[in-house]
N, C-alpha and C positions, 0 to 999 in steps of 0.2 A: 504493500500500500504506500509506503514511504517513497517508492520510486515512481509511482504514478502521479503524485502531486506535482512534481516539477514538470512532468510532461503535460499535464492539464494546464498548468500555469503558462507553459510555453505556447501551447495551442491557443489559449485565450489571448496571449500577447500578439501572436501572429494574426489572429482573427481581428483584433482591435486595430492593428496596423493596416490590414487589408481594407477595413471599413474606412479608415482615415484616408487611405490612398484613393478609394473610389469616390468619397465625398469631395476630396480636394480636386480630383481630376474633373469631376462633373461641375464643380462650382469654383472655377479659377477666379482669382482676384484681378479683374480688369480695372485698371486705374483710369481708363480713358473716358468713361461715359456712363450714362444710365446702364445698369447691368444688362449684358447681352446674353450671358449664359448662366445657368443652364437654359434650355428652351423653356419659354414661358416666363422669363424674367421681364424686367421693366420695358425694354425696347419692344419685345414681342407683344406685351399687353397694350402698349400705347399704339403700336402699328395696327394690331388686330381691331381695336376699338374704332379707330378712324376708318379703316378699310371696310368694316361692316357697315358703318354709317353710309358709305357710298355704294354699297351693294356689290362689292367684289366677291367673287365666288370663293369657296373654301380653298380650292387648289391655288388660285391666284393669291389669296391671302397668305398661304403657306410660303409661296415663292417670294412674296414681298417681305415677309418677316425674315426669311433667310438672307435676303439682300440687305435688309436694314442691320442685321447682325454683322454682316461681312466686314465692314471697316474695322471693328474691334479685333476680329479674328485675323485679318490680313496684316494689321499694323502692330501686332504684339506677338512675342515669342516666349517660349519657356526659358526662364532665367534663374536656375537654382544656384544656391551657394552650398557650402559644406554642411551647414546645419540642417537637420531634418525638416524643421518648420519652414525652410525656404525651398524645399524640393519641388514645390508646386507653384512657385511664384512666376508671374509673367511680367514682362516689361516691354516697352515699345521697341520696335525694330526699325530698320532703315526705310520701311514703307510709311512710317508715321509722319503725318502732316498736321500741324496744330489746327489749320483751318477746317479739317475734316471733323473736328470735335469742338469747335469754338473754344479752344484753349488759348491762353495768352502766354506766349513764350517769353524767354528772358530778353529784357531790353525792348519789349514791344508794349506800346500803350494799349489801353482798353479799346480806344476808338479804332486803332489800326488792326487789332486782332478781330474786332467785330467786322470791319470792312472786308477783311480777308475771308472770314467765314461766310459772309453774305455773298461775296463774289463767287465763292465755291458753290453755294446753294443755287445761284442763278445759272451757273455753268452746267451743273448736273441736271437742273430742271429743263434747261434748253435741250440737253442731250436726250432726256426722257421724251420730250415732245417730238423731237426729230425722229427718234426710233419708233415711236408709236405711229406717227404719220407714215413711216415707211413700212409698217407692218412687222417690225422686228420686236416682237413682244418680249423676248428674253432680255434684249439690250435695254428696252424701255423699263422693265421691272428692276434691272440692276442699277440703272441710273437713278430711278425713283427711290430705291432703297438707300443709296448713298446720300441723296438729298434729304430724305426723311431722317436718317441717322443724325446728320449735322444739325438739322432744324430742331430735333428733339433735344440734342445736347445743349443747344443754346439756352433752353429753359432750365437745365440743371447745372450748367457751368457758368452761371451769371447770377446777378442779384435781381433778375427781372421781376420775380414775384414780390420783391421788397419795394419796387418802385411805385410811385403814385400812378393812378390810372392814365393821366395825361402823358407821363413819361413812358409808360408801357406802350401806349398808342404810337408814340414817336419811334420807339425801337422797332415795333412791328412794321411800320411804314418803311423804315430804312432797310429792312431785310431784302426788299425787292426793288428798291429805288435808291441808288447810290447818291442821288442829289439831295435826299432828305437828311435833315440834321439829326444828330444823336443826342439823347438826353445826357447832360453832364454827369449825372449820378450813376450812369451805367458802369458796372464792373464785370469783368470776366475773370474766372479763376486762373491762377498762375500754375503752369506746369513746365518743368524743365527736364527733358529726358537725360541730359548730361549731369544733372545734379546727383549727389549721393542719395538724396530722398527726392525723386522727381516730383512727387505730388505736394511736397512742402519745401520748395526752394528757400534757402536761407535769406531772410530779409524781405520775403515777398509779403505785401500787405493783404493779399486776398488769395491764399494758396488753395489749390484744388482739394487736398485732403481734408482741410478744415471747413470748406464752404461749398463744395460740389454736392448737389442733392441727387445722387445717383441711386441710392437704395434707402429703404426705411431706417436702417440703423448704421449707416456709414459713418456718421459723425454727429456731434451735438446739434449742428445746424439743421440736419435732416429731421431731427426729433422735436425741434422747437415748434410750438403750437401757435398758429395765428387763427384766432377764432376756434372753430371746432376741427380744424385740419392741421396736420403737420406741414412743414415747409416742403418736405419731400412730396406729400400728396398734392400740394398746390402746384409744384413744378410738373408733376406727372399729369395732372388734369389740364394744365395749360399746354403741355406738349401734345396731348390728345387733340385739343381744339386747333392747335397750330397745324397738326398733321391733317386734320379734316380740311382746313383751309388750303393746304398744299395740294391735296387731291382735287379740290374744286378748281384751283388755278390750272392744273393740268387738264382737267375736263373742259374748261373754257377754251382751251387752245385746240381742241380736237373736234372733229365731226362726230355725230351720233354713232355712226358705224365704227369709227376709229376707237372711240371710247368703249363701245360694246366689245370690240375685239380684244381690248386690253383687260377688261375687268372679268371676263368669263373665260373659263379654261378652254372650252371647245364650243365653237359656234357651228351650228348646222349650216352647211353651205347652201342648202335649198330651203328657204323658209316655208315653202308650201308643199313639202314632201309628205305631209300627213302625220309626221312624228312630232315636230315642234313648229311653232310659229314664232319667229323672232320679230318683235315689235320694232317698227321703224317710224321715222317721222314722215315718210312718204310712202305711197302705195307700193307693195311688193308683190306683183303678180296679180292674177285674175281674182284672187280671194280678197284683195283690198285690205291687206294686213296692216291696218293703221290703228294704233291705240290712242284714244282720245283721253287719256289716262284715268286711272282709278282715283276716285275721291273717297275720303274717309267714310262719310255717311253711307255711300253706295256699297262699299266693301263690307261695312258693319251689317247692313241689312242683308246683303248677299250671303254673308257668313252665317247669319241666323237662319235664313230660309233654305239654304242648300242642305242642311242637315236632314230635314224631314223628307223631301221627295227623292233624295238620292241616298243609297246605302254607303255613306261615307262617315268615317270616324276621325277623331283627333284633328278637328279643324282648328287651326291656330291663326289668330290674327294679332298682329303686333305693330305698333308704331315706333319708329326709331328716329331719334334726333329731329331734324327739321322736315318732318313729313315723309321720311323714307318709310315705306310700308310694305309688308309682305304677309302672305298667308300661305301655309303649306297644307296640301290636301293629301291625306293617306286614306285608302279605302280598305278596311278590314285587313286581311292578310296580304293583299296585293298593294304594294306601294304606288301611290299616285305621283305623277310628276310635280315638281315644285312650281309654284306660281309666284313670280317675283316681279314687283312693279314699283316704280317711284311715283309718288303722288305729285301731281302738277307738272309732269314731264311726259315726253313721249318715248323715252329711251329706257334701256335697262330692264326690259320685260321679256321674260322667257317662261313659257308655260306649256304644259301638255295640251295636245289638240282638243281633247275632250273638255278639259277645264276652260280652255280658251273659248270654245263654242258655247259652253254653258254660260260663261260670263257675258258674252256679247248678246246671246239670246235673251239673257236676263235684262240687260239694259235696253234691248230693243233696237240696237244700233246696227248689228250685222249678223248674218247667218253664214257660218263657215262650213262648207261641206268637205269632210275629210274621210 
């Protein structure tokens, strides 16, 4: 028995070390921004919330989240020291650029750091627009992810949430217009990759490690309460709204079909093939596939009435954000196609042919033979 105890102790120690290794690998300490890993961390949640608001498909949201995480992954590398607690440390590599994260480097003013980040956002947004117009969805999503990452980092790597509303408005206007003035009180967190402690450079008045609001418990600043929310929560919520605005800016630059091609994983090439009807702003074929879009009262009434005459179950109706609405129809054991529409618009709608026909017959606008 006395010889078994050390073996058990050794096994327990090995198991504890393995657990530590797994946790450390899955949750590396990225000093650059809102946490990007593990999956489902801050950047993912912010991106997903804004993408859902604009009706991006699940597959497209997944690709966009990966693209938004990419800058942290591409610009940092494993950097261990002799001590075990450093074996899973990461630091910036040669790919790192301060502008990609709205960091303020050594010897750079807050205004100059902001302008550099804003220029990068405009550059990547332009790239996303060009790729989407050319039908290169992968390139568009990649550029959009880089834009979104930097934009979200602006909210966590600055004192934006501490500014007065008028100063916040000035900062937001300057993000997309270099001629707009910056508020004098704006600060960006200092980060120096060459310093012994990159996130806390000696003598920096507003260092990253002390003031960046990247995760709920990163520092005291993140945990400070303003009203009923912490500063981290305020930065996160602001980043969600800014990401929604970014997607709207992209949408405004595209035609309906270009936007639809970007936000949906697969588009049926023939809108009238009897399987799907892709709603457009102009007639598409003899069926006259035009959606005069769904309005909330009509959907609500339709949702209530469709239960009784049709053997359908689990009818879900939900409003999201600024009138983005959808309802999903599933019938018993057989799954029904998704019905997805944006209130007050003629784009972003894809539905199964049966649901499409039922909806239009209900409104008395169109009868679609499929």
